[in-house]
DSSP file (Angstrom, degrees, kcal/mol; ACC not computed):
  #  RESIDUE AA STRUCTURE BP1 BP2  ACC     N-H-->O    O-->H-N    N-H-->O    O-->H-N    TCO  KAPPA ALPHA  PHI   PSI    X-CA   Y-CA   Z-CA
    1    1 A M     >        0   0    0      0, 0.0     4,-2.7     0, 0.0     5,-0.2   0.000 360.0 360.0 360.0 -36.9   -5.7   -1.4   10.8
    2    2 A V  H  >  +     0   0    0      2,-0.2     4,-2.4     1,-0.2     5,-0.2   0.924 360.0  50.8 -63.8 -43.2   -3.1   -0.8    8.1
    3    3 A K  H  > S+     0   0    0      1,-0.2     4,-1.4     2,-0.2    -1,-0.2   0.929 112.8  45.9 -59.3 -45.7   -3.7    3.0    8.4
    4    4 A L  H  > S+     0   0    0      1,-0.2     4,-0.9     2,-0.2     6,-0.2   0.901 112.0  51.6 -63.8 -41.9   -3.3    2.8   12.2
    5    5 A A  H  < S+     0   0    0     -4,-2.7     3,-0.4     1,-0.2     6,-0.3   0.880 111.4  46.8 -64.3 -38.3   -0.2    0.6   11.9
    6    6 A L  H  < S+     0   0    0     -4,-2.4    -1,-0.2     1,-0.2    -2,-0.2   0.751 113.7  48.2 -76.4 -23.4    1.5    3.0    9.5
    7    7 A K  H  < S+     0   0    0     -4,-1.4     2,-0.2    -5,-0.2    -1,-0.2   0.537 117.7  33.8 -93.2  -7.1    0.7    6.0   11.6
    8    8 A S  S  < S-     0   0    0     -4,-0.9     3,-0.2    -3,-0.4     0, 0.0  -0.773  70.4-125.0-137.0 179.7    1.9    4.6   14.9
    9    9 A D  S >  S+     0   0    0     -2,-0.2     3,-1.2     1,-0.1     4,-0.2   0.188  78.4 105.7-110.7  13.6    4.5    2.3   16.5
   10   10 A H  T 3  S+     0   0    0     -6,-0.2     3,-0.3     1,-0.2    -1,-0.1   0.712  78.7  50.3 -67.8 -20.9    2.0    0.1   18.3
   11   11 A F  T >  S+     0   0    0     -6,-0.3     3,-1.4     1,-0.2    -1,-0.2   0.338  74.8 103.7-101.7   6.8    2.4   -2.8   15.8
   12   12 A R  T <  S+     0   0    0     -3,-1.2    -1,-0.2     1,-0.3    -2,-0.1   0.775  88.1  41.6 -65.1 -25.2    6.2   -3.1   15.8
   13   13 A L  T 3  S+     0   0    0     -3,-0.3    -1,-0.3    -4,-0.2    -2,-0.1   0.408  95.2 106.9 -98.6   1.0    6.2   -6.2   18.0
   14   14 A A  S X  S-     0   0    0     -3,-1.4     3,-1.9     1,-0.1     4,-0.3  -0.229  90.3 -98.3 -73.4 168.4    3.2   -7.8   16.2
   15   15 A H  T 3  S+     0   0    0      1,-0.3     3,-0.3     2,-0.1     4,-0.1   0.851 127.8  38.4 -54.8 -38.5    3.6  -10.8   13.9
   16   16 A C  T 3> S+     0   0    0      1,-0.2     4,-2.1     2,-0.1     3,-0.3   0.201  83.8 112.3 -98.7  15.0    3.6   -8.5   10.9
   17   17 A G  H <> S+     0   0    0     -3,-1.9     4,-2.6     1,-0.2     5,-0.2   0.850  73.5  54.3 -58.7 -38.4    5.7   -5.8   12.6
   18   18 A G  H  > S+     0   0    0     -4,-0.3     4,-2.2    -3,-0.3    -1,-0.2   0.892 109.0  48.1 -63.7 -39.8    8.7   -6.3   10.3
   19   19 A I  H  > S+     0   0    0     -3,-0.3     4,-2.5     2,-0.2    -2,-0.2   0.904 111.3  50.6 -67.2 -41.3    6.6   -5.8    7.2
   20   20 A I  H  X S+     0   0    0     -4,-2.1     4,-2.6     2,-0.2    -2,-0.2   0.929 111.5  47.8 -62.6 -45.2    5.0   -2.7    8.7
   21   21 A L  H  X S+     0   0    0     -4,-2.6     4,-2.2     1,-0.2    -2,-0.2   0.900 112.6  48.8 -63.2 -40.3    8.5   -1.2    9.5
   22   22 A E  H  X S+     0   0    0     -4,-2.2     4,-2.4     2,-0.2    -1,-0.2   0.901 111.8  49.2 -65.4 -40.7    9.8   -2.1    6.0
   23   23 A L  H  X S+     0   0    0     -4,-2.5     4,-2.5     2,-0.2    -2,-0.2   0.912 110.8  49.9 -64.7 -43.2    6.7   -0.5    4.4
   24   24 A K  H  X S+     0   0    0     -4,-2.6     4,-2.3     1,-0.2    -2,-0.2   0.902 111.9  48.7 -62.0 -41.0    7.1    2.7    6.5
   25   25 A S  H  X S+     0   0    0     -4,-2.2     4,-2.2     2,-0.2    -2,-0.2   0.909 111.2  49.6 -64.9 -42.9   10.8    2.8    5.5
   26   26 A L  H  X S+     0   0    0     -4,-2.4     4,-1.3     2,-0.2    -2,-0.2   0.908 111.4  48.9 -62.7 -43.2   10.0    2.4    1.9
   27   27 A I  H  X S+     0   0    0     -4,-2.5     4,-1.9     1,-0.2     3,-0.3   0.929 112.2  48.4 -62.5 -45.8    7.3    5.1    2.0
   28   28 A C  H  < S+     0   0    0     -4,-2.3    -2,-0.2     1,-0.2    -1,-0.2   0.866 114.8  44.7 -64.5 -36.9    9.7    7.5    3.7
   29   29 A S  H  < S+     0   0    0     -4,-2.2    -1,-0.2    -5,-0.2    -2,-0.2   0.682 118.6  42.8 -82.0 -16.6   12.6    6.9    1.3
   30   30 A S  H  < S+     0   0    0     -4,-1.3     2,-0.4    -3,-0.3    -2,-0.2   0.690 113.5  43.4-101.8 -22.4   10.4    7.1   -1.8
   31   31 A F     <  -     0   0    0     -4,-1.9    -1,-0.1    -5,-0.2     3,-0.1  -0.952  59.8-145.9-130.3 144.6    8.1   10.0   -1.2
   32   32 A S  S    S+     0   0    0     -2,-0.4     2,-0.3     1,-0.2    -1,-0.1   0.787  94.0   6.3 -76.6 -27.2    8.6   13.5    0.2
   33   33 A S        -     0   0    0     -6,-0.1     2,-0.3    -3,-0.1    -1,-0.2  -0.983  68.2-166.9-149.6 157.6    5.2   13.4    1.8
   34   34 A C        -     0   0    0     -2,-0.3     2,-0.4    -3,-0.1    -6,-0.0  -0.995   5.6-167.4-149.4 137.7    2.5   10.7    2.2
   35   35 A S        -     0   0    0     -2,-0.3     2,-0.6     2,-0.0    -2,-0.0  -0.996  11.1-154.3-127.7 127.3   -1.1   10.7    3.3
   36   36 A I        -     0   0    0     -2,-0.4     2,-0.4   -33,-0.1    -2,-0.0  -0.895  16.5-177.0-105.8 123.2   -3.0    7.5    4.1
   37   37 A Q        -     0   0    0     -2,-0.6     2,-0.4     2,-0.0    -2,-0.0  -0.914  19.4-136.7-120.8 145.2   -6.7    7.6    3.6
   38   38 A F        +     0   0    0     -2,-0.4     2,-0.4   -35,-0.0    -2,-0.0  -0.836  24.2 177.4 -97.4 136.0   -9.3    4.9    4.3
   39   39 A S        -     0   0    0     -2,-0.4     5,-0.0     5,-0.0    -2,-0.0  -0.997  31.1-109.3-136.3 145.4  -12.1    4.3    1.8
   40   40 A R    >   -     0   0    0     -2,-0.4     3,-1.8     1,-0.1     4,-0.4  -0.277  34.5-106.5 -69.0 157.4  -14.8    1.8    1.9
   41   41 A R  G >  S+     0   0    0      1,-0.3     3,-1.5     2,-0.2     4,-0.2   0.812 118.2  64.1 -55.0 -33.7  -14.7   -1.2   -0.6
   42   42 A E  G >  S+     0   0    0      1,-0.3     3,-0.7     2,-0.2    -1,-0.3   0.803 100.4  52.9 -62.6 -27.8  -17.6    0.4   -2.6
   43   43 A C  G <  S+     0   0    0     -3,-1.8     3,-0.4     1,-0.2     4,-0.3   0.513  94.2  73.1 -84.9  -5.3  -15.2    3.3   -3.4
   44   44 A D  G <>  +     0   0    0     -3,-1.5     4,-2.7    -4,-0.4     5,-0.3   0.460  63.8  98.6 -88.5  -1.7  -12.5    1.0   -4.7
   45   45 A K  H <> S+     0   0    0     -3,-0.7     4,-2.1     1,-0.2    -1,-0.2   0.882  84.8  46.7 -58.3 -41.9  -14.1    0.0   -8.0
   46   46 A V  H  > S+     0   0    0     -3,-0.4     4,-2.5     2,-0.2    -1,-0.2   0.923 112.7  49.9 -67.0 -43.2  -12.2    2.6  -10.1
   47   47 A A  H  > S+     0   0    0     -4,-0.3     4,-2.3     1,-0.2    -2,-0.2   0.904 112.1  47.9 -62.0 -41.6   -8.9    1.6   -8.5
   48   48 A H  H  X S+     0   0    0     -4,-2.7     4,-2.4     2,-0.2    -1,-0.2   0.891 110.9  51.0 -65.9 -39.6   -9.5   -2.1   -9.1
   49   49 A A  H  X S+     0   0    0     -4,-2.1     4,-2.2    -5,-0.3    -2,-0.2   0.914 111.8  47.2 -65.0 -41.9  -10.5   -1.4  -12.7
   50   50 A L  H  X S+     0   0    0     -4,-2.5     4,-2.4     2,-0.2    -2,-0.2   0.900 112.4  49.5 -65.7 -40.6   -7.3    0.6  -13.3
   51   51 A A  H  X S+     0   0    0     -4,-2.3     4,-1.9     2,-0.2    -2,-0.2   0.908 111.4  48.8 -65.0 -41.5   -5.2   -2.1  -11.6
   52   52 A A  H  X S+     0   0    0     -4,-2.4     4,-0.8     1,-0.2    -1,-0.2   0.905 112.1  48.6 -65.0 -40.9   -6.8   -4.8  -13.7
   53   53 A K  H >< S+     0   0    0     -4,-2.2     3,-0.7     1,-0.2     4,-0.2   0.901 110.2  51.9 -65.5 -40.1   -6.3   -2.8  -16.9
   54   54 A G  H >< S+     0   0    0     -4,-2.4     3,-1.2     1,-0.2     6,-0.2   0.838 103.2  58.3 -65.3 -33.5   -2.6   -2.2  -15.9
   55   55 A C  H 3< S+     0   0    0     -4,-1.9    -1,-0.2     1,-0.2    -2,-0.2   0.746 103.0  54.7 -67.7 -22.3   -2.0   -5.9  -15.4
   56   56 A N  T << S+     0   0    0     -4,-0.8    -1,-0.2    -3,-0.7    -2,-0.2   0.460  79.7 113.8 -91.0  -1.5   -3.1   -6.6  -19.0
   57   57 A C    <>  -     0   0    0     -3,-1.2     4,-1.8    -4,-0.2     3,-0.5  -0.543  66.9-138.4 -71.3 132.4   -0.5   -4.1  -20.5
   58   58 A P  H  > S+     0   0    0      0, 0.0     4,-0.8     0, 0.0    -1,-0.1   0.846  99.7  59.7 -60.9 -34.9    2.1   -6.0  -22.5
   59   59 A K  H  4 S+     0   0    0      1,-0.2     3,-0.2     2,-0.2     4,-0.2   0.888 115.6  32.4 -62.1 -39.4    4.9   -3.8  -21.2
   60   60 A Y  H >> S+     0   0    0     -3,-0.5     3,-1.0    -6,-0.2     4,-0.8   0.649 100.5  76.8 -95.2 -16.3    4.2   -4.9  -17.6
   61   61 A S  H 3< S+     0   0    0     -4,-1.8     3,-0.3     1,-0.3    -1,-0.2   0.781  89.1  61.6 -66.4 -23.9    3.0   -8.4  -18.1
   62   62 A K  T 3< S+     0   0    0     -4,-0.8    -1,-0.3     1,-0.2    -2,-0.1   0.789 100.2  54.8 -69.3 -27.4    6.6   -9.5  -18.7
   63   63 A L  T <4        0   0    0     -3,-1.0    -1,-0.2     1,-0.2    -2,-0.2   0.735 360.0 360.0 -77.3 -23.0    7.5   -8.4  -15.1
   64   64 A L     <        0   0    0     -4,-0.8    -1,-0.2    -3,-0.3    -2,-0.2   0.459 360.0 360.0 -88.1 360.0    4.7  -10.6  -13.6
């Protein structure tokens, strides 16, 4: 649903429409191009492991 919401304007009047518009604006202002891909939860194990490892870094733990 997130992929569909970011690629279209169908969700602008939805309850979370403001967040979707803000996210789209942030993506456009931060990146010259962007590709949104869907992957099943089974494929996320590496991403979750990297995120967990990053949360334990002393440099970034002060920000959280």
